[in-house]
Residue, then its C-alpha position, 0 to 999 in steps of 0.5 A: m503484434p506486441t504481446a509483452l507487458i511491463a509492470i513498474d512497481q514503485g514501492t516504499t523500500s524499492t523500485r522494481a520492473i517486471a516483464f510478463d508474457a501474454d499469459l502473465k508469466p514473469l520473464a525478467t525482473a530488475q530491482q533497486e533499493l530506495r533510500q529512506i530519508f528521515p529529516a526529523p522524528g516521525w518524518v519520512e521522505h523520498d527523493p523523487e529524482e532518485i525514484w524516477e532514475a530507478v524507474l528508468a533503470t529497472g524498466r530498461a533492465a527488465i526489457s533487456k533481460a527478457g530479450l525484448d525491445a519497445r516494439d514488443i511491449a503491448g503496454i505498461g502498467i504502474t502500481n505505486q506506494r499510495e498517499t506519498t505526495i509530490l508537488w512539481e513545477r508544470a513548466t520544468g517537471k521539477p519537484i519543489h520538495n522531496a516526496i512526503v512518504w505515506q508513513d510521515r506524521r508531521t501533520a498530526e497536530f494539523c489533523d488533530a485540530l481539524r478533528r477537534d473542530g468536528y470535520e472528520p464525520d463529513i470527510t469520512a462520509k465523502t471519502g471513506l477515510l479518517l482524518d489522519p496524516y497518512f493520507s495526501a491532503s495534509k501533506i499537500a497543505w504542508l508543502l504549500d505552507h512550508v516551501e517558499g513561494a509554493r502557495a502563490k505558484a499553486q494559485a497561479g496554476q504553475l504547480a501540479f500534485g500527484t502520488i507516485d503513479c501520477f508523477l511517473l506518468w507525467r515524466l514517462t509521457g514527457g509532461k503531456v499527461h497529468a492523470t491518476d486512477a480512481s484507486n489512488a485518487a481515493r487515497t487523498l482525502l479530497f476525492d468523493i468515492g461515491k460521486g467519483k470526483w474531486d470535492d470542492g469542499l474538501c479542497s477548500l478545507f485543506g487549502v488545495p487549489l483544484s488546479l493542482l489536481p490530476q484527471v481521474r481515470d479507470c484503472a485499465c485504460e489509455f493513460g498515454v504514451t511514453a516519450s520515444d527516447l526512454f525505451g527506444a520507441p513509444v510504449r503505451i501506458l494502459g494500467m494504473a492502481g495503488d499497490q494494495q489495490a493492484a495486489t487485490i487484482g493480482q490475487g483474483c479477489f473480485l467477488p464480494g467477501m474475498m480478502k487479501s493481505t499484503y505483508g511488505t513494509g506495512c500490512f494492508a488487508l482489503l475485503n471486497t464488498g462489491s458495489q456496496r460501499v460499507t461504512s465502518r463502525n470500527r475505524l476501518l477505511t472504505t475505499i475503491a478497490y478498482q474502477i474498470e469500464g466506469k464501474r467502481t468496486y469497493a473494499l473495506e481496508g485495514a492499514i497497518f503501518i509496520a509489518g516488514a519494517a519491524v524486521q528491518w528494524l531488527r536488522d538496522g536498529l537492534k543489529i541482531i540479524a544481518k539479513a531479513p531472512e535470519a529473523d525466522s531462524l532467530a525467532a524459532r529459537a525463542d523460549p516458548a515460556e516467554q510472552v514478549y510482545l512488540v507493539p510496532a508503533f514506530v510511526g503511530l498505530g493505524a487501523p483500527y486504533w488510528d493513534a498518530q502519537a503512539r510510539a513502539a514499545i516491548f512488553g513482557l520482558t524478563r531477565n531471561s528474555g533475549a534477542a530471539d524472543i524479541a525477533r519472535a515478537a516482531l514476527e508475531a505482531v503481524g498476526y495480532q494486527t491482522r486479527d485486529l483488522l479481521e475482527a473489525m471487518r467482521a463486525d462491520w460487514p456480517q457477511a464476512g463472518e458468515a463463511k470461514t474466511v480464507l485469507r490470500v497473502d502476498g508480499g515479502m514477509t509471506a516467504s516466512d513459513l513461521t510467520m504465516q503459520f502463526l498468522a493462521d493460528i491466531l486468526a483460526s483461519p486458513v491462509d493461502r500463499p499463491v504460486v505467483m508471489e509478485t501479485t502487486a506487479l501481476g495486478a498492474a500487468y493484468l490491468a495493462g494487458r486487459a486494456a491492450g486486449i490480450c488478457p481475459d476478463l476478470a473471471g477468466f484471470a481469476a481462474q488462473w490463480r494457483l495455490d502454493r501452500r495453505f497454512e491451517p490453524r494448529m493452535g488450540p483455542t485456549e492458547r490462542a485466547r491467552k496470547y491475543s488477550g496479552w496482545k490487546d493488553a500491550v496495545e492498550r498500554t501503548l495508546t496515548a490518552r484520548 
């Protein structure tokens, strides 16, 4: 009986495949960096063919490194960068344009116009989302309007839309399955998260033909079977979830009130609200955390567009570090007397501000300021932005503030003890880092294992979660208040006129 599991983790900056055993212990990993394409200021694209080739290469490498073959694999789970949008030809599977990445802001004016016309309240009531270029719908509209012949082909039923998960499923199954899961569908601005279906009115508003859209399924179910020539034999695809929802699952945050935050390219915090769909009054998102056996579990989400990407900017833009881990040692040399703030609005500001036109700025520079102070400001920005989200969540859902919040963290930046300690300090709450850091891939593997019948139920899986280190707050209340007040002032100076 096959018992191994493969997680495909297709992220914003890299593609990974991880092989797990039946106990969800990692066996082997393969990874490739993903090229970032910037056609214009505020525009971000990926090459879908490059993504596809990386998925095949890393999947094959992980299987080989683990000493497995396709017949040993019980199932594949897919997790992906959400909202990133691809349109492709149904007949050939060929994309009609590069993928438009979730960070892309080219449709900001289009979204602003719809907001001025009063459409946002109805959109939010149905989708739980705000009217922002972050989500897929306006990206689809842009592709249909700017790629020659695209709208006519879409209306003729010749094109298919998908987020990355959906595109990979199509390719893996040789074009036999056009489907997504509820967690990814919930990020499009076209999906009614209360009714669990595509909304005709929203599709009409954005000019998206229903024929473009995939079938929506549970996160753990039979999605299809890979073409036999890809991995040597057919393999079942049994799990699918957007990266932040997969991390929520991988962190075992199955009870209402549990919270996780992932620090990768961006930062995404999800607070499980159970079967209760909480409507935010503080410009957070209401989203589907996961859907299993037809039952939807909801979450409040705060999305920060730039977290680890700020460290990449220190490396590639300012060139004050050669490798990302050097940011820690550089920041540790910062002068404690300096009060430098980096508001990393390189692609606008996400929750709770949602200012697509804002741009990054540094405040508090003196003649004594240097590279170390800027590096520290880049790391501390993660903590400040997370506190913005936590404050909004507590205001929206008082249950979240009734008990002392413990934040479970994951993602590449959590390897930085300096960053995690500051996070605990500025939140005045413990921060828990797990033993298994690859929680996004772990969540995808668990979904596949659950559907395959080799992994336990949610409670059984949650009981397997293990702590690596807890960061306790050390900062005094006066210093915490002073530093956070400085951050709020810096953000206010960054926001564009409303």
